[in-house]
CHARMM-style PDB file with segment names, atoms N, HN, CA, C and O in Angstrom:
ATOM      1  N   MET     1      -4.349 -30.484 -19.332  1.00  0.00      PROA
ATOM      2  CA  MET     1      -4.375 -29.769 -18.079  1.00  0.00      PROA
ATOM      3  C   MET     1      -3.104 -28.924 -17.973  1.00  0.00      PROA
ATOM      4  O   MET     1      -2.030 -29.329 -18.418  1.00  0.00      PROA
ATOM      5  N   ARG     2      -3.250 -27.772 -17.390  1.00  0.00      PROA
ATOM      6  HN  ARG     2      -4.123 -27.443 -17.028  1.00  0.00      PROA
ATOM      7  CA  ARG     2      -2.130 -26.844 -17.272  1.00  0.00      PROA
ATOM      8  C   ARG     2      -1.825 -26.608 -15.794  1.00  0.00      PROA
ATOM      9  O   ARG     2      -2.730 -26.434 -14.979  1.00  0.00      PROA
ATOM     10  N   THR     3      -0.549 -26.605 -15.469  1.00  0.00      PROA
ATOM     11  HN  THR     3       0.187 -26.746 -16.132  1.00  0.00      PROA
ATOM     12  CA  THR     3      -0.122 -26.342 -14.101  1.00  0.00      PROA
ATOM     13  C   THR     3       0.345 -24.899 -13.995  1.00  0.00      PROA
ATOM     14  O   THR     3       1.109 -24.415 -14.829  1.00  0.00      PROA
ATOM     15  N   VAL     4      -0.125 -24.224 -12.959  1.00  0.00      PROA
ATOM     16  HN  VAL     4      -0.746 -24.617 -12.281  1.00  0.00      PROA
ATOM     17  CA  VAL     4       0.246 -22.829 -12.744  1.00  0.00      PROA
ATOM     18  C   VAL     4       1.016 -22.735 -11.436  1.00  0.00      PROA
ATOM     19  O   VAL     4       0.530 -23.167 -10.391  1.00  0.00      PROA
ATOM     20  N   LYS     5       2.202 -22.178 -11.493  1.00  0.00      PROA
ATOM     21  HN  LYS     5       2.597 -21.826 -12.342  1.00  0.00      PROA
ATOM     22  CA  LYS     5       3.030 -21.992 -10.296  1.00  0.00      PROA
ATOM     23  C   LYS     5       2.682 -20.654  -9.669  1.00  0.00      PROA
ATOM     24  O   LYS     5       2.804 -19.609 -10.308  1.00  0.00      PROA
ATOM     25  N   ILE     6       2.252 -20.688  -8.429  1.00  0.00      PROA
ATOM     26  HN  ILE     6       2.152 -21.536  -7.910  1.00  0.00      PROA
ATOM     27  CA  ILE     6       1.952 -19.464  -7.693  1.00  0.00      PROA
ATOM     28  C   ILE     6       3.068 -19.253  -6.681  1.00  0.00      PROA
ATOM     29  O   ILE     6       3.355 -20.130  -5.867  1.00  0.00      PROA
ATOM     30  N   ARG     7       3.686 -18.096  -6.737  1.00  0.00      PROA
ATOM     31  HN  ARG     7       3.453 -17.383  -7.398  1.00  0.00      PROA
ATOM     32  CA  ARG     7       4.782 -17.797  -5.818  1.00  0.00      PROA
ATOM     33  C   ARG     7       4.246 -17.563  -4.412  1.00  0.00      PROA
ATOM     34  O   ARG     7       3.143 -17.050  -4.224  1.00  0.00      PROA
ATOM     35  N   THR     8       5.056 -17.952  -3.430  1.00  0.00      PROA
ATOM     36  HN  THR     8       5.952 -18.368  -3.583  1.00  0.00      PROA
ATOM     37  CA  THR     8       4.684 -17.711  -2.038  1.00  0.00      PROA
ATOM     38  C   THR     8       4.980 -16.261  -1.680  1.00  0.00      PROA
ATOM     39  O   THR     8       5.679 -15.561  -2.412  1.00  0.00      PROA
ATOM     40  N   ARG     9       4.438 -15.816  -0.544  1.00  0.00      PROA
ATOM     41  HN  ARG     9       3.870 -16.384   0.051  1.00  0.00      PROA
ATOM     42  CA  ARG     9       4.705 -14.450  -0.076  1.00  0.00      PROA
ATOM     43  C   ARG     9       6.203 -14.245   0.145  1.00  0.00      PROA
ATOM     44  O   ARG     9       6.729 -13.169  -0.138  1.00  0.00      PROA
ATOM     45  N   ALA    10       6.887 -15.265   0.646  1.00  0.00      PROA
ATOM     46  HN  ALA    10       6.460 -16.139   0.876  1.00  0.00      PROA
ATOM     47  CA  ALA    10       8.326 -15.152   0.895  1.00  0.00      PROA
ATOM     48  C   ALA    10       9.095 -14.989  -0.413  1.00  0.00      PROA
ATOM     49  O   ALA    10      10.037 -14.200  -0.485  1.00  0.00      PROA
ATOM     50  N   GLU    11       8.701 -15.726  -1.443  1.00  0.00      PROA
ATOM     51  HN  GLU    11       7.936 -16.367  -1.385  1.00  0.00      PROA
ATOM     52  CA  GLU    11       9.363 -15.602  -2.747  1.00  0.00      PROA
ATOM     53  C   GLU    11       9.144 -14.213  -3.336  1.00  0.00      PROA
ATOM     54  O   GLU    11      10.068 -13.610  -3.882  1.00  0.00      PROA
ATOM     55  N   ILE    12       7.932 -13.717  -3.225  1.00  0.00      PROA
ATOM     56  HN  ILE    12       7.182 -14.207  -2.781  1.00  0.00      PROA
ATOM     57  CA  ILE    12       7.633 -12.384  -3.756  1.00  0.00      PROA
ATOM     58  C   ILE    12       8.373 -11.317  -2.964  1.00  0.00      PROA
ATOM     59  O   ILE    12       8.873 -10.351  -3.540  1.00  0.00      PROA
ATOM     60  N   ALA    13       8.448 -11.484  -1.648  1.00  0.00      PROA
ATOM     61  HN  ALA    13       8.042 -12.269  -1.180  1.00  0.00      PROA
ATOM     62  CA  ALA    13       9.186 -10.520  -0.821  1.00  0.00      PROA
ATOM     63  C   ALA    13      10.654 -10.480  -1.235  1.00  0.00      PROA
ATOM     64  O   ALA    13      11.252  -9.406  -1.295  1.00  0.00      PROA
ATOM     65  N   ALA    14      11.237 -11.640  -1.520  1.00  0.00      PROA
ATOM     66  HN  ALA    14      10.752 -12.513  -1.471  1.00  0.00      PROA
ATOM     67  CA  ALA    14      12.636 -11.689  -1.951  1.00  0.00      PROA
ATOM     68  C   ALA    14      12.807 -11.015  -3.317  1.00  0.00      PROA
ATOM     69  O   ALA    14      13.785 -10.301  -3.540  1.00  0.00      PROA
ATOM     70  N   LEU    15      11.862 -11.243  -4.225  1.00  0.00      PROA
ATOM     71  HN  LEU    15      11.068 -11.823  -4.044  1.00  0.00      PROA
ATOM     72  CA  LEU    15      11.923 -10.592  -5.541  1.00  0.00      PROA
ATOM     73  C   LEU    15      11.806  -9.076  -5.405  1.00  0.00      PROA
ATOM     74  O   LEU    15      12.532  -8.327  -6.058  1.00  0.00      PROA
ATOM     75  N   ARG    16      10.887  -8.635  -4.549  1.00  0.00      PROA
ATOM     76  HN  ARG    16      10.298  -9.244  -4.018  1.00  0.00      PROA
ATOM     77  CA  ARG    16      10.721  -7.195  -4.328  1.00  0.00      PROA
ATOM     78  C   ARG    16      11.992  -6.590  -3.747  1.00  0.00      PROA
ATOM     79  O   ARG    16      12.447  -5.539  -4.198  1.00  0.00      PROA
ATOM     80  N   GLU    17      12.561  -7.251  -2.751  1.00  0.00      PROA
ATOM     81  HN  GLU    17      12.191  -8.104  -2.384  1.00  0.00      PROA
ATOM     82  CA  GLU    17      13.773  -6.713  -2.122  1.00  0.00      PROA
ATOM     83  C   GLU    17      14.899  -6.576  -3.141  1.00  0.00      PROA
ATOM     84  O   GLU    17      15.586  -5.556  -3.177  1.00  0.00      PROA
ATOM     85  N   ALA    18      15.086  -7.596  -3.962  1.00  0.00      PROA
ATOM     86  HN  ALA    18      14.528  -8.425  -3.932  1.00  0.00      PROA
ATOM     87  CA  ALA    18      16.135  -7.540  -4.983  1.00  0.00      PROA
ATOM     88  C   ALA    18      15.866  -6.408  -5.978  1.00  0.00      PROA
ATOM     89  O   ALA    18      16.789  -5.707  -6.392  1.00  0.00      PROA
ATOM     90  N   ALA    19      14.608  -6.236  -6.354  1.00  0.00      PROA
ATOM     91  HN  ALA    19      13.858  -6.806  -6.018  1.00  0.00      PROA
ATOM     92  CA  ALA    19      14.257  -5.172  -7.303  1.00  0.00      PROA
ATOM     93  C   ALA    19      14.448  -3.793  -6.680  1.00  0.00      PROA
ATOM     94  O   ALA    19      14.931  -2.871  -7.339  1.00  0.00      PROA
ATOM     95  N   TYR    20      14.068  -3.650  -5.400  1.00  0.00      PROA
ATOM     96  HN  TYR    20      13.676  -4.398  -4.865  1.00  0.00      PROA
ATOM     97  CA  TYR    20      14.266  -2.368  -4.709  1.00  0.00      PROA
ATOM     98  C   TYR    20      15.747  -1.995  -4.699  1.00  0.00      PROA
ATOM     99  O   TYR    20      16.115  -0.862  -5.010  1.00  0.00      PROA
ATOM    100  N   LEU    21      16.592  -2.964  -4.337  1.00  0.00      PROA
ATOM    101  HN  LEU    21      16.293  -3.884  -4.084  1.00  0.00      PROA
ATOM    102  CA  LEU    21      18.022  -2.678  -4.223  1.00  0.00      PROA
ATOM    103  C   LEU    21      18.679  -2.480  -5.584  1.00  0.00      PROA
ATOM    104  O   LEU    21      19.657  -1.742  -5.695  1.00  0.00      PROA
ATOM    105  N   ALA    22      18.158  -3.125  -6.613  1.00  0.00      PROA
ATOM    106  HN  ALA    22      17.363  -3.725  -6.524  1.00  0.00      PROA
ATOM    107  CA  ALA    22      18.700  -2.913  -7.957  1.00  0.00      PROA
ATOM    108  C   ALA    22      18.353  -1.510  -8.450  1.00  0.00      PROA
ATOM    109  O   ALA    22      19.182  -0.832  -9.057  1.00  0.00      PROA
ATOM    110  N   ALA    23      17.123  -1.086  -8.184  1.00  0.00      PROA
ATOM    111  HN  ALA    23      16.449  -1.637  -7.691  1.00  0.00      PROA
ATOM    112  CA  ALA    23      16.687   0.235  -8.639  1.00  0.00      PROA
ATOM    113  C   ALA    23      17.273   1.349  -7.779  1.00  0.00      PROA
ATOM    114  O   ALA    23      17.700   2.381  -8.297  1.00  0.00      PROA
ATOM    115  N   TRP    24      17.292   1.140  -6.477  1.00  0.00      PROA
ATOM    116  HN  TRP    24      16.945   0.302  -6.056  1.00  0.00      PROA
ATOM    117  CA  TRP    24      17.756   2.160  -5.529  1.00  0.00      PROA
ATOM    118  C   TRP    24      18.662   1.498  -4.494  1.00  0.00      PROA
ATOM    119  O   TRP    24      18.175   1.071  -3.448  1.00  0.00      PROA
ATOM    120  N   PRO    25      19.971   1.402  -4.758  1.00  0.00      PROA
ATOM    121  CA  PRO    25      20.886   0.862  -3.755  1.00  0.00      PROA
ATOM    122  C   PRO    25      20.781   1.677  -2.454  1.00  0.00      PROA
ATOM    123  O   PRO    25      20.314   2.816  -2.451  1.00  0.00      PROA
ATOM    124  N   VAL    26      21.218   1.072  -1.377  1.00  0.00      PROA
ATOM    125  HN  VAL    26      21.597   0.147  -1.380  1.00  0.00      PROA
ATOM    126  CA  VAL    26      21.051   1.687  -0.056  1.00  0.00      PROA
ATOM    127  C   VAL    26      21.634   3.092  -0.002  1.00  0.00      PROA
ATOM    128  O   VAL    26      21.021   3.984   0.584  1.00  0.00      PROA
ATOM    129  N   HSD    27      22.798   3.310  -0.596  1.00  0.00      PROA
ATOM    130  HN  HSD    27      23.296   2.585  -1.072  1.00  0.00      PROA
ATOM    131  CA  HSD    27      23.398   4.647  -0.514  1.00  0.00      PROA
ATOM    132  C   HSD    27      22.530   5.694  -1.217  1.00  0.00      PROA
ATOM    133  O   HSD    27      22.487   6.847  -0.788  1.00  0.00      PROA
ATOM    134  N   ARG    28      21.837   5.303  -2.293  1.00  0.00      PROA
ATOM    135  HN  ARG    28      21.872   4.367  -2.642  1.00  0.00      PROA
ATOM    136  CA  ARG    28      20.937   6.250  -2.968  1.00  0.00      PROA
ATOM    137  C   ARG    28      19.663   6.476  -2.160  1.00  0.00      PROA
ATOM    138  O   ARG    28      19.114   7.578  -2.156  1.00  0.00      PROA
ATOM    139  N   GLN    29      19.193   5.435  -1.476  1.00  0.00      PROA
ATOM    140  HN  GLN    29      19.638   4.540  -1.479  1.00  0.00      PROA
ATOM    141  CA  GLN    29      18.024   5.598  -0.604  1.00  0.00      PROA
ATOM    142  C   GLN    29      18.341   6.565   0.531  1.00  0.00      PROA
ATOM    143  O   GLN    29      17.536   7.434   0.864  1.00  0.00      PROA
ATOM    144  N   MET    30      19.519   6.404   1.116  1.00  0.00      PROA
ATOM    145  HN  MET    30      20.174   5.698   0.845  1.00  0.00      PROA
ATOM    146  CA  MET    30      19.934   7.294   2.206  1.00  0.00      PROA
ATOM    147  C   MET    30      20.079   8.727   1.700  1.00  0.00      PROA
ATOM    148  O   MET    30      19.692   9.672   2.388  1.00  0.00      PROA
ATOM    149  N   GLU    31      20.627   8.887   0.520  1.00  0.00      PROA
ATOM    150  HN  GLU    31      20.942   8.120  -0.038  1.00  0.00      PROA
ATOM    151  CA  GLU    31      20.782  10.222  -0.066  1.00  0.00      PROA
ATOM    152  C   GLU    31      19.420  10.884  -0.278  1.00  0.00      PROA
ATOM    153  O   GLU    31      19.252  12.071   0.001  1.00  0.00      PROA
ATOM    154  N   ALA    32      18.453  10.115  -0.770  1.00  0.00      PROA
ATOM    155  HN  ALA    32      18.589   9.151  -0.997  1.00  0.00      PROA
ATOM    156  CA  ALA    32      17.112  10.659  -0.990  1.00  0.00      PROA
ATOM    157  C   ALA    32      16.482  11.089   0.329  1.00  0.00      PROA
ATOM    158  O   ALA    32      15.842  12.139   0.402  1.00  0.00      PROA
ATOM    159  N   GLN    33      16.659  10.284   1.366  1.00  0.00      PROA
ATOM    160  HN  GLN    33      17.178   9.431   1.306  1.00  0.00      PROA
ATOM    161  CA  GLN    33      16.092  10.625   2.670  1.00  0.00      PROA
ATOM    162  C   GLN    33      16.779  11.854   3.264  1.00  0.00      PROA
ATOM    163  O   GLN    33      16.124  12.711   3.858  1.00  0.00      PROA
ATOM    164  N   GLN    34      18.095  11.937   3.103  1.00  0.00      PROA
ATOM    165  HN  GLN    34      18.627  11.241   2.621  1.00  0.00      PROA
ATOM    166  CA  GLN    34      18.824  13.093   3.632  1.00  0.00      PROA
ATOM    167  C   GLN    34      18.444  14.377   2.898  1.00  0.00      PROA
ATOM    168  O   GLN    34      18.396  15.446   3.505  1.00  0.00      PROA
ATOM    169  N   ASP    35      18.178  14.279   1.612  1.00  0.00      PROA
ATOM    170  HN  ASP    35      18.217  13.410   1.118  1.00  0.00      PROA
ATOM    171  CA  ASP    35      17.733  15.470   0.876  1.00  0.00      PROA
ATOM    172  C   ASP    35      16.447  16.030   1.480  1.00  0.00      PROA
ATOM    173  O   ASP    35      16.271  17.246   1.566  1.00  0.00      PROA
ATOM    174  N   VAL    36      15.563  15.146   1.893  1.00  0.00      PROA
ATOM    175  HN  VAL    36      15.706  14.159   1.823  1.00  0.00      PROA
ATOM    176  CA  VAL    36      14.308  15.598   2.504  1.00  0.00      PROA
ATOM    177  C   VAL    36      14.583  16.231   3.861  1.00  0.00      PROA
ATOM    178  O   VAL    36      14.077  17.311   4.163  1.00  0.00      PROA
ATOM    179  N   GLU    37      15.385  15.555   4.678  1.00  0.00      PROA
ATOM    180  HN  GLU    37      15.796  14.677   4.433  1.00  0.00      PROA
ATOM    181  CA  GLU    37      15.606  16.012   6.047  1.00  0.00      PROA
ATOM    182  C   GLU    37      16.484  17.257   6.127  1.00  0.00      PROA
ATOM    183  O   GLU    37      16.214  18.156   6.923  1.00  0.00      PROA
ATOM    184  N   LEU    38      17.525  17.314   5.315  1.00  0.00      PROA
ATOM    185  HN  LEU    38      17.745  16.584   4.668  1.00  0.00      PROA
ATOM    186  CA  LEU    38      18.489  18.407   5.445  1.00  0.00      PROA
ATOM    187  C   LEU    38      18.203  19.587   4.521  1.00  0.00      PROA
ATOM    188  O   LEU    38      18.477  20.734   4.873  1.00  0.00      PROA
ATOM    189  N   ARG    39      17.651  19.306   3.340  1.00  0.00      PROA
ATOM    190  HN  ARG    39      17.428  18.374   3.054  1.00  0.00      PROA
ATOM    191  CA  ARG    39      17.431  20.378   2.365  1.00  0.00      PROA
ATOM    192  C   ARG    39      15.960  20.646   2.074  1.00  0.00      PROA
ATOM    193  O   ARG    39      15.628  21.537   1.292  1.00  0.00      PROA
ATOM    194  N   ALA    40      15.088  19.879   2.700  1.00  0.00      PROA
ATOM    195  HN  ALA    40      15.357  19.155   3.335  1.00  0.00      PROA
ATOM    196  CA  ALA    40      13.644  20.000   2.453  1.00  0.00      PROA
ATOM    197  C   ALA    40      13.314  19.867   0.967  1.00  0.00      PROA
ATOM    198  O   ALA    40      12.440  20.559   0.445  1.00  0.00      PROA
ATOM    199  N   ASP    41      14.034  18.958   0.295  1.00  0.00      PROA
ATOM    200  HN  ASP    41      14.744  18.395   0.719  1.00  0.00      PROA
ATOM    201  CA  ASP    41      13.819  18.720  -1.136  1.00  0.00      PROA
ATOM    202  C   ASP    41      13.364  17.269  -1.334  1.00  0.00      PROA
ATOM    203  O   ASP    41      14.196  16.362  -1.333  1.00  0.00      PROA
ATOM    204  N   PRO    42      12.066  17.038  -1.502  1.00  0.00      PROA
ATOM    205  CA  PRO    42      11.561  15.668  -1.605  1.00  0.00      PROA
ATOM    206  C   PRO    42      11.626  15.056  -3.010  1.00  0.00      PROA
ATOM    207  O   PRO    42      11.054  13.989  -3.233  1.00  0.00      PROA
ATOM    208  N   THR    43      12.298  15.696  -3.948  1.00  0.00      PROA
ATOM    209  HN  THR    43      12.762  16.563  -3.767  1.00  0.00      PROA
ATOM    210  CA  THR    43      12.289  15.240  -5.339  1.00  0.00      PROA
ATOM    211  C   THR    43      12.781  13.802  -5.478  1.00  0.00      PROA
ATOM    212  O   THR    43      12.095  12.965  -6.066  1.00  0.00      PROA
ATOM    213  N   LYS    44      13.966  13.510  -4.939  1.00  0.00      PROA
ATOM    214  HN  LYS    44      14.523  14.190  -4.461  1.00  0.00      PROA
ATOM    215  CA  LYS    44      14.524  12.161  -5.071  1.00  0.00      PROA
ATOM    216  C   LYS    44      13.684  11.142  -4.316  1.00  0.00      PROA
ATOM    217  O   LYS    44      13.450  10.037  -4.807  1.00  0.00      PROA
ATOM    218  N   ARG    45      13.227  11.516  -3.109  1.00  0.00      PROA
ATOM    219  HN  ARG    45      13.417  12.413  -2.710  1.00  0.00      PROA
ATOM    220  CA  ARG    45      12.418  10.584  -2.323  1.00  0.00      PROA
ATOM    221  C   ARG    45      11.115  10.263  -3.042  1.00  0.00      PROA
ATOM    222  O   ARG    45      10.683   9.110  -3.054  1.00  0.00      PROA
ATOM    223  N   ASP    46      10.493  11.257  -3.632  1.00  0.00      PROA
ATOM    224  HN  ASP    46      10.844  12.194  -3.622  1.00  0.00      PROA
ATOM    225  CA  ASP    46       9.245  11.024  -4.353  1.00  0.00      PROA
ATOM    226  C   ASP    46       9.467  10.102  -5.551  1.00  0.00      PROA
ATOM    227  O   ASP    46       8.638   9.238  -5.835  1.00  0.00      PROA
ATOM    228  N   ARG    47      10.585  10.287  -6.251  1.00  0.00      PROA
ATOM    229  HN  ARG    47      11.259  10.989  -6.021  1.00  0.00      PROA
ATOM    230  CA  ARG    47      10.918   9.418  -7.384  1.00  0.00      PROA
ATOM    231  C   ARG    47      11.158   7.988  -6.895  1.00  0.00      PROA
ATOM    232  O   ARG    47      10.712   7.025  -7.520  1.00  0.00      PROA
ATOM    233  N   MET    48      11.872   7.861  -5.762  1.00  0.00      PROA
ATOM    234  HN  MET    48      12.234   8.643  -5.254  1.00  0.00      PROA
ATOM    235  CA  MET    48      12.150   6.551  -5.189  1.00  0.00      PROA
ATOM    236  C   MET    48      10.844   5.855  -4.791  1.00  0.00      PROA
ATOM    237  O   MET    48      10.660   4.672  -5.078  1.00  0.00      PROA
ATOM    238  N   LEU    49       9.944   6.580  -4.134  1.00  0.00      PROA
ATOM    239  HN  LEU    49      10.094   7.541  -3.901  1.00  0.00      PROA
ATOM    240  CA  LEU    49       8.677   5.988  -3.710  1.00  0.00      PROA
ATOM    241  C   LEU    49       7.822   5.580  -4.909  1.00  0.00      PROA
ATOM    242  O   LEU    49       7.125   4.567  -4.857  1.00  0.00      PROA
ATOM    243  N   ALA    50       7.873   6.356  -5.979  1.00  0.00      PROA
ATOM    244  HN  ALA    50       8.440   7.178  -6.021  1.00  0.00      PROA
ATOM    245  CA  ALA    50       7.143   5.991  -7.198  1.00  0.00      PROA
ATOM    246  C   ALA    50       7.732   4.721  -7.816  1.00  0.00      PROA
ATOM    247  O   ALA    50       6.995   3.854  -8.284  1.00  0.00      PROA
ATOM    248  N   ASP    51       9.056   4.619  -7.816  1.00  0.00      PROA
ATOM    249  HN  ASP    51       9.655   5.324  -7.436  1.00  0.00      PROA
ATOM    250  CA  ASP    51       9.700   3.405  -8.326  1.00  0.00      PROA
ATOM    251  C   ASP    51       9.337   2.201  -7.465  1.00  0.00      PROA
ATOM    252  O   ASP    51       9.088   1.117  -7.992  1.00  0.00      PROA
ATOM    253  N   PHE    52       9.305   2.381  -6.149  1.00  0.00      PROA
ATOM    254  HN  PHE    52       9.507   3.262  -5.721  1.00  0.00      PROA
ATOM    255  CA  PHE    52       8.936   1.291  -5.249  1.00  0.00      PROA
ATOM    256  C   PHE    52       7.485   0.863  -5.485  1.00  0.00      PROA
ATOM    257  O   PHE    52       7.180  -0.329  -5.440  1.00  0.00      PROA
ATOM    258  N   ALA    53       6.598   1.813  -5.734  1.00  0.00      PROA
ATOM    259  HN  ALA    53       6.846   2.781  -5.771  1.00  0.00      PROA
ATOM    260  CA  ALA    53       5.199   1.479  -6.018  1.00  0.00      PROA
ATOM    261  C   ALA    53       5.090   0.671  -7.313  1.00  0.00      PROA
ATOM    262  O   ALA    53       4.290  -0.261  -7.401  1.00  0.00      PROA
ATOM    263  N   ALA    54       5.890   1.028  -8.309  1.00  0.00      PROA
ATOM    264  HN  ALA    54       6.540   1.784  -8.237  1.00  0.00      PROA
ATOM    265  CA  ALA    54       5.883   0.281  -9.570  1.00  0.00      PROA
ATOM    266  C   ALA    54       6.385  -1.144  -9.352  1.00  0.00      PROA
ATOM    267  O   ALA    54       5.872  -2.087  -9.956  1.00  0.00      PROA
ATOM    268  N   ILE    55       7.382  -1.298  -8.493  1.00  0.00      PROA
ATOM    269  HN  ILE    55       7.799  -0.532  -8.003  1.00  0.00      PROA
ATOM    270  CA  ILE    55       7.903  -2.634  -8.185  1.00  0.00      PROA
ATOM    271  C   ILE    55       6.836  -3.452  -7.463  1.00  0.00      PROA
ATOM    272  O   ILE    55       6.646  -4.629  -7.770  1.00  0.00      PROA
ATOM    273  N   ARG    56       6.138  -2.839  -6.507  1.00  0.00      PROA
ATOM    274  HN  ARG    56       6.292  -1.883  -6.257  1.00  0.00      PROA
ATOM    275  CA  ARG    56       5.064  -3.555  -5.807  1.00  0.00      PROA
ATOM    276  C   ARG    56       3.962  -3.974  -6.781  1.00  0.00      PROA
ATOM    277  O   ARG    56       3.389  -5.054  -6.639  1.00  0.00      PROA
ATOM    278  N   ALA    57       3.666  -3.133  -7.761  1.00  0.00      PROA
ATOM    279  HN  ALA    57       4.132  -2.256  -7.877  1.00  0.00      PROA
ATOM    280  CA  ALA    57       2.648  -3.475  -8.757  1.00  0.00      PROA
ATOM    281  C   ALA    57       3.121  -4.620  -9.654  1.00  0.00      PROA
ATOM    282  O   ALA    57       2.321  -5.447 -10.092  1.00  0.00      PROA
ATOM    283  N   ARG    58       4.421  -4.658  -9.919  1.00  0.00      PROA
ATOM    284  HN  ARG    58       5.071  -3.987  -9.563  1.00  0.00      PROA
ATOM    285  CA  ARG    58       4.973  -5.716 -10.772  1.00  0.00      PROA
ATOM    286  C   ARG    58       5.021  -7.056 -10.045  1.00  0.00      PROA
ATOM    287  O   ARG    58       4.893  -8.109 -10.669  1.00  0.00      PROA
ATOM    288  N   PHE    59       5.207  -7.013  -8.712  1.00  0.00      PROA
ATOM    289  HN  PHE    59       5.311  -6.157  -8.206  1.00  0.00      PROA
ATOM    290  CA  PHE    59       5.282  -8.228  -7.903  1.00  0.00      PROA
ATOM    291  C   PHE    59       4.211  -8.195  -6.811  1.00  0.00      PROA
ATOM    292  O   PHE    59       4.536  -8.021  -5.636  1.00  0.00      PROA
ATOM    293  N   PRO    60       2.938  -8.359  -7.184  1.00  0.00      PROA
ATOM    294  CA  PRO    60       1.881  -8.318  -6.165  1.00  0.00      PROA
ATOM    295  C   PRO    60       1.881  -9.602  -5.334  1.00  0.00      PROA
ATOM    296  O   PRO    60       2.269 -10.669  -5.811  1.00  0.00      PROA
ATOM    297  N   TYR    61       1.443  -9.477  -4.095  1.00  0.00      PROA
ATOM    298  HN  TYR    61       1.128  -8.611  -3.708  1.00  0.00      PROA
ATOM    299  CA  TYR    61       1.293 -10.661  -3.258  1.00  0.00      PROA
ATOM    300  C   TYR    61       0.083 -11.450  -3.742  1.00  0.00      PROA
ATOM    301  O   TYR    61      -0.881 -10.866  -4.235  1.00  0.00      PROA
ATOM    302  N   PRO    62       0.127 -12.781  -3.603  1.00  0.00      PROA
ATOM    303  CA  PRO    62      -1.020 -13.590  -4.051  1.00  0.00      PROA
ATOM    304  C   PRO    62      -2.230 -13.359  -3.146  1.00  0.00      PROA
ATOM    305  O   PRO    62      -2.093 -13.028  -1.969  1.00  0.00      PROA
ATOM    306  N   GLU    63      -3.390 -13.538  -3.714  1.00  0.00      PROA
ATOM    307  HN  GLU    63      -3.501 -13.807  -4.671  1.00  0.00      PROA
ATOM    308  CA  GLU    63      -4.618 -13.444  -2.926  1.00  0.00      PROA
ATOM    309  C   GLU    63      -4.718 -14.690  -2.055  1.00  0.00      PROA
ATOM    310  O   GLU    63      -4.509 -15.807  -2.529  1.00  0.00      PROA
ATOM    311  N   ASP    64      -5.031 -14.495  -0.806  1.00  0.00      PROA
ATOM    312  HN  ASP    64      -5.200 -13.587  -0.421  1.00  0.00      PROA
ATOM    313  CA  ASP    64      -5.151 -15.649   0.110  1.00  0.00      PROA
ATOM    314  C   ASP    64      -6.527 -16.246   0.072  1.00  0.00      PROA
ATOM    315  OT1 ASP    64      -6.798 -17.218   0.777  1.00  0.00      PROA
TER     316      ASP     64
END
C-alpha cells in the first residue's frame, strides 16, 4: 500500500506566496505596476502575470 500526502490549501497558498516573492520581489512588482500606470507600458506587468500563472500551474489547489 502506498501513502500519498495531499497538501492543504493553506500549504499550497504558502508555497505560491514564497514562489511569487522569489520570482518577483515586491519592489519589482511595484515597478511593473508603475510602468503601466505612468508610462502605459505593460511589458513588465504582462511578464509578471505570465510568471504568476506558471506558478499557479505548478502549485494547483487540490480538488475538493
